[in-house]
TILUMTOR-290804 format. One line per field, with one value per residue (C-alpha): residue number from 1; residue in one letter; x, y, z. Coordinates in Angstrom, 1 decimal, padded with zeros to 4 digits. Layout:
<recs>
k: c(NUM; ...) .
r: c(A; ...) .
xx: c(X; ...) .
yy: c(Y; ...) .
zz: c(Z; ...) .
</recs>
This chain:
<recs>
k: c(1; 2; 3; 4; 5; 6; 7; 8; 9; 10; 11; 12; 13; 14; 15; 16; 17; 18; 19; 20; 21; 22; 23; 24; 25; 26; 27; 28; 29; 30; 31; 32; 33; 34; 35; 36; 37; 38; 39; 40; 41; 42; 43; 44; 45; 46; 47; 48; 49; 50; 51; 52; 53; 54; 55; 56; 57; 58; 59; 60; 61; 62; 63; 64; 65; 66; 67; 68; 69; 70; 71; 72; 73; 74; 75; 76; 77; 78; 79; 80; 81; 82; 83; 84; 85; 86; 87; 88; 89; 90; 91; 92; 93; 94; 95; 96; 97; 98; 99; 100; 101; 102; 103; 104; 105; 106; 107; 108; 109; 110; 111; 112; 113; 114; 115; 116; 117; 118; 119; 120; 121; 122; 123; 124; 125; 126; 127; 128; 129; 130; 131; 132; 133; 134; 135; 136; 137; 138; 139; 140; 141; 142; 143; 144; 145; 146; 147; 148; 149; 150; 151; 152; 153; 154; 155; 156; 157; 158; 159; 160; 161; 162; 163; 164; 165; 166; 167; 168; 169; 170; 171; 172; 173; 174; 175; 176; 177; 178; 179; 180; 181; 182; 183; 184; 185; 186; 187; 188; 189; 190; 191; 192; 193; 194; 195; 196) .
r: c(M; T; E; A; E; E; R; Y; Y; S; P; E; R; W; Q; N; W; L; T; R; V; E; Q; E; D; L; D; L; E; S; E; E; T; G; R; L; L; M; N; I; Q; N; D; A; A; I; A; I; A; K; I; L; T; G; Y; D; D; D; T; L; G; E; E; E; A; L; D; E; L; S; T; V; H; D; I; V; M; A; E; P; E; F; E; S; E; N; E; E; E; A; E; I; L; I; G; S; V; Q; T; S; L; S; C; A; F; F; A; A; E; E; F; I; V; A; G; P; A; E; L; E; D; D; M; D; A; Y; I; R; A; A; A; D; A; E; A; A; D; D; L; D; S; A; L; G; Y; I; V; Q; V; G; T; R; V; I; D; G; E; D; L; D; I; E; V; L; D; E; L; E; F; G; L; V; T; E; W; V; N; G; L; D; S; L; Q; S; G; L; S; E; P; E; V; V; E; E; E; D) .
xx: c(006.6; 010.0; 012.0; 015.2; 012.0; 011.5; 015.3; 015.1; 012.0; 008.2; 004.9; 003.4; 005.9; 004.8; 001.2; 002.0; 002.7; -000.1; -002.5; -000.8; -001.1; -005.1; -005.4; -003.5; -005.1; -003.5; -003.3; -000.9; 000.3; 001.4; 004.5; 003.7; 001.8; 005.4; 007.3; 004.9; 005.6; 009.5; 009.6; 007.7; 009.8; 013.4; 012.3; 011.8; 014.7; 017.2; 015.9; 016.8; 020.2; 021.2; 019.9; 023.0; 025.3; 024.6; 025.7; 028.7; 030.0; 029.7; 026.9; 024.4; 025.1; 023.4; 020.6; 019.8; 020.1; 017.6; 015.5; 015.6; 014.7; 012.4; 010.3; 011.3; 009.2; 006.6; 005.4; 006.3; 004.7; 001.5; -001.9; -002.9; -006.7; -007.4; -011.2; -011.1; -012.4; -008.9; -008.3; -008.6; -005.5; -004.0; -004.1; -002.5; 000.4; 001.2; 001.0; 004.1; 006.0; 005.7; 006.5; 009.7; 011.0; 010.3; 013.4; 015.6; 014.1; 015.5; 018.5; 019.3; 018.7; 020.5; 023.5; 023.7; 023.1; 025.5; 027.1; 027.7; 026.8; 029.5; 027.9; 029.3; 028.9; 027.7; 024.9; 023.2; 022.8; 021.5; 018.5; 018.2; 017.9; 015.2; 013.2; 013.9; 011.9; 009.1; 008.9; 008.7; 006.3; 009.1; 008.9; 011.3; 013.9; 013.8; 013.9; 016.3; 018.1; 017.8; 018.2; 022.2; 022.5; 020.7; 023.6; 026.7; 024.3; 025.0; 028.8; 029.0; 028.8; 027.0; 024.0; 023.2; 019.4; 019.5; 019.3; 015.7; 014.7; 015.3; 012.5; 009.5; 007.3; 007.0; 007.7; 012.0; 011.7; 010.0; 012.3; 015.3; 013.5; 013.6; 017.4; 018.2; 016.9; 018.1; 021.3; 020.9; 019.8; 023.4; 025.1; 023.1; 021.2; 020.0; 016.0; 013.6; 010.9; 007.5; 006.4; 007.8) .
yy: c(-022.4; -023.6; -026.2; -023.5; -021.0; -023.8; -024.2; -022.7; -023.0; -024.5; -023.3; -026.7; -026.8; -023.4; -025.1; -028.1; -026.0; -024.0; -027.2; -028.3; -025.0; -025.3; -028.8; -028.1; -027.4; -024.2; -023.0; -019.8; -019.7; -023.8; -024.8; -026.9; -024.2; -022.4; -024.8; -025.7; -021.5; -021.6; -024.9; -022.7; -019.8; -021.5; -023.7; -020.3; -018.5; -021.9; -021.1; -017.7; -018.8; -020.8; -018.3; -016.0; -019.0; -020.1; -015.8; -015.8; -019.2; -017.8; -019.7; -017.3; -013.9; -010.2; -010.5; -013.9; -014.5; -011.3; -013.1; -015.9; -014.2; -012.2; -015.6; -016.7; -013.9; -013.6; -017.4; -016.9; -012.9; -013.9; -013.6; -016.9; -018.3; -020.8; -022.5; -023.9; -023.6; -022.5; -019.1; -016.9; -018.7; -020.2; -016.7; -014.9; -017.3; -017.3; -013.4; -013.3; -016.1; -013.6; -009.8; -011.8; -013.4; -009.4; -007.9; -011.1; -010.8; -006.9; -007.5; -010.2; -007.8; -005.4; -007.4; -008.5; -005.6; -003.4; -005.5; -005.3; -002.3; -000.5; -000.4; 002.4; 001.1; -003.0; -004.9; -004.2; -000.9; -001.2; -003.3; -001.2; 002.0; 000.5; -000.9; 003.2; 003.9; 001.6; 003.0; 006.9; 004.9; 004.9; 002.1; 003.7; 004.2; 000.9; -001.4; 000.8; -000.5; -004.0; -004.4; -003.0; -005.6; -008.5; -007.3; -008.0; -011.4; -012.3; -011.3; -013.6; -012.1; -013.5; -011.9; -013.1; -012.1; -012.1; -007.7; -008.5; -009.2; -005.7; -005.2; -004.6; -007.2; -005.7; -005.6; -005.0; -008.3; -010.0; -008.8; -009.8; -013.5; -013.7; -012.4; -015.6; -018.1; -016.4; -016.8; -020.9; -021.3; -020.1; -021.8; -025.1; -025.6; -028.6; -027.9; -028.3; -031.8; -030.9; -033.8; -034.2) .
zz: c(-018.7; -020.0; -018.2; -018.1; -016.5; -013.4; -013.2; -009.6; -008.5; -010.3; -009.8; -008.6; -006.3; -004.5; -005.2; -003.1; -000.4; -001.0; -000.8; 002.3; 004.0; 002.7; 004.3; 007.4; 011.1; 011.0; 014.8; 014.4; 017.6; 017.8; 016.8; 014.7; 012.1; 012.9; 011.8; 008.4; 008.2; 008.2; 005.7; 003.7; 003.8; 003.5; 001.2; -001.2; -000.4; -000.6; -004.5; -004.1; -002.9; -005.8; -008.4; -006.2; -006.3; -009.8; -010.9; -008.2; -009.8; -012.8; -014.0; -014.4; -016.2; -014.3; -016.9; -016.8; -013.1; -012.7; -015.1; -012.6; -009.8; -010.7; -012.2; -008.6; -007.4; -009.7; -008.3; -004.5; -004.3; -006.4; -004.1; -003.0; -003.6; -000.7; -000.5; 002.9; 006.3; 007.8; 004.6; 006.8; 009.1; 005.7; 003.9; 007.2; 006.9; 003.1; 004.2; 006.5; 004.6; 001.1; 003.5; 005.8; 001.7; 000.3; 001.5; 000.1; -003.1; -002.4; -001.1; -004.3; -007.1; -005.5; -004.3; -008.5; -009.2; -007.6; -005.3; -001.5; 000.6; 001.7; 005.5; 007.9; 011.0; 012.3; 011.0; 014.3; 013.9; 010.6; 011.6; 015.1; 012.0; 010.4; 013.2; 014.2; 010.8; 010.6; 014.5; 012.9; 009.6; 007.3; 005.6; 002.4; 004.9; 006.6; 004.1; 002.7; 005.3; 005.4; 002.1; 002.5; 005.6; 003.1; 000.7; 003.5; 004.1; 000.5; 000.7; 003.6; 006.7; 009.8; 010.8; 014.6; 014.7; 018.5; 017.5; 017.2; 021.0; 021.8; 018.9; 018.7; 016.0; 013.6; 008.8; 009.9; 012.4; 009.5; 006.9; 009.1; 009.2; 005.7; 005.8; 008.2; 005.6; 002.8; 005.2; 005.9; 001.8; 001.4; 003.9; 003.3; -000.1; 000.5; -000.5; 002.1; 002.1; 001.0; 003.1; 007.2) .
</recs>
């Protein structure tokens, strides 16, 4: 893999997180494991944010930005292989990170290709509509709503995740959490340290 291909995120960086997860004594209910999950998620979201920033300031053209996004996506979304006692917990944790970030990748791609969505209502209404669609097993519509919200977040609109307090936990809440990480990455693109 060339230096250019590793410009925003490297397989080695992702593997360092996977190794750390494998070595940790994971408790999915604990604050410490929750913090590790958020650090991994935020770290990858910063890579997405840096690509979007590069596209926004014309450092990257559309095709190059999409290629960079695809590279980071392939690294982060690859199925991990764990061989430790906490294999099941590790797979759940990384699966949660991947689920949360999946919508951030879609939103970033949509933003690069088509720009910010024109919403007919506020973002909270779209998030609630997505939750309703999820409850009706219409996951394509649910994802579509959240991707539209994501393009607005990328455009600078403020995402208030308090709306999640009124929703059942599920794909929509995970996707919105991923957008929250992306929003943080866009406003504070500081690399998360792999070791606390």
